C-alpha positions in Angstrom: -14.5 -38.4 -32.7 -16.0 -40.2 -35.7 -14.3 -43.6 -36.0 -16.2 -44.9 -39.0 -19.0 -43.7 -41.4 -21.2 -45.6 -43.7 -20.3 -45.2 -47.4 -22.1 -47.3 -50.0 -23.4 -49.6 -47.2 -20.0 -50.2 -45.7 -18.4 -48.7 -42.6 -15.1 -47.1 -43.4 -12.7 -44.8 -41.5 -12.6 -41.1 -42.3 -10.3 -39.9 -45.1 -7.0 -38.4 -44.0 -6.1 -34.8 -44.7 -9.0 -33.0 -43.1 -9.6 -31.9 -39.5 -10.7 -34.6 -37.1 -14.4 -35.4 -37.4 -16.0 -34.6 -34.1 -19.4 -34.5 -32.4 -20.1 -32.7 -29.1 -23.4 -32.9 -27.3 -24.0 -30.6 -24.3 -27.1 -29.1 -22.7 -29.4 -29.8 -25.6 -27.0 -28.5 -28.2 -24.8 -30.3 -30.7 -21.6 -29.1 -32.4 -18.5 -30.4 -34.1 -16.4 -30.6 -37.2 -17.3 -32.4 -40.4 -13.8 -32.4 -41.7 -13.6 -29.0 -43.3 -16.6 -27.1 -41.8 -17.9 -26.8 -38.3 -21.6 -27.4 -37.6 -23.9 -26.6 -34.7 -27.6 -27.0 -33.8 -30.0 -28.1 -31.2 -31.1 -31.6 -30.3 -34.7 -32.4 -31.5 -37.3 -35.0 -30.5 -37.8 -37.1 -33.6 -34.4 -36.5 -35.1 -31.5 -35.7 -32.7 -29.9 -33.3 -35.3 -32.8 -31.8 -37.2 -31.4 -28.4 -38.1 -27.6 -28.2 -38.3 -26.0 -24.9 -39.4 -22.6 -25.2 -41.0 -19.8 -22.9 -41.9 -19.1 -22.6 -45.7 -15.4 -23.2 -46.2 -14.3 -25.1 -49.3 -11.8 -27.9 -49.4 -10.5 -30.8 -51.5 -13.3 -32.5 -53.5 -13.0 -35.9 -51.7 -13.2 -34.3 -48.2 -16.2 -32.1 -49.3 -17.9 -35.3 -50.5 -17.2 -37.0 -47.2 -18.5 -34.0 -45.4 -21.8 -34.1 -47.3 -22.2 -37.8 -46.4 -21.5 -37.1 -42.7 -24.0 -34.2 -42.6 -26.6 -36.3 -44.4 -26.1 -39.1 -41.8 -26.5 -36.7 -38.9 -29.9 -35.6 -40.4 -31.0 -39.2 -40.8 -30.1 -40.4 -37.3 -33.1 -41.7 -35.4 -31.5 -43.6 -32.5 -28.2 -44.2 -30.6 -26.6 -47.3 -29.1 -24.0 -46.2 -26.4 -21.4 -48.4 -24.8 -18.3 -47.8 -22.8 -16.0 -47.9 -25.9 -18.2 -46.3 -28.6 -21.5 -44.9 -29.6 -23.4 -46.0 -32.7 -25.6 -43.6 -34.5 -28.3 -45.4 -36.4 -30.8 -44.6 -39.2 -33.6 -47.0 -39.7 -31.7 -49.6 -37.6 -28.6 -49.3 -39.8 -25.3 -48.0 -38.3 -24.3 -44.8 -40.2 -21.6 -43.5 -37.8 -19.5 -44.9 -35.0 -18.1 -42.5 -32.5 -15.2 -43.0 -30.1 -15.1 -40.9 -26.9 -12.2 -38.6 -26.5 -10.9 -38.1 -22.9 -10.8 -34.6 -21.5 -7.0 -34.7 -21.5 -6.8 -35.7 -25.2 -6.0 -32.7 -27.4 -5.8 -34.6 -30.7 -9.4 -33.6 -31.6 -8.5 -29.9 -31.5 -5.8 -29.7 -34.1 
């Protein structure tokens, strides 16, 4: 789950009101939820998320703006920094997203 995202150079928590922000990586594919819409794609060499396809549902303006920021961050990611408690997604050595792992028994990400 996305714990924080960079907005205006500062890491902030996601807005409330949308679906949980998620990222799943499995067998060379990536998928998840950007708050309103789902996305999917394949993992690339230079950019881990070079071509994401999204659904096209509409939502509240502030959540749609957040979604555009998240999707732009995914496209700019050029490296990862994993740890036991989180994974940092970086673009040009700047953290753009922090992810917190969700256990297999946790169903909060599916609501």
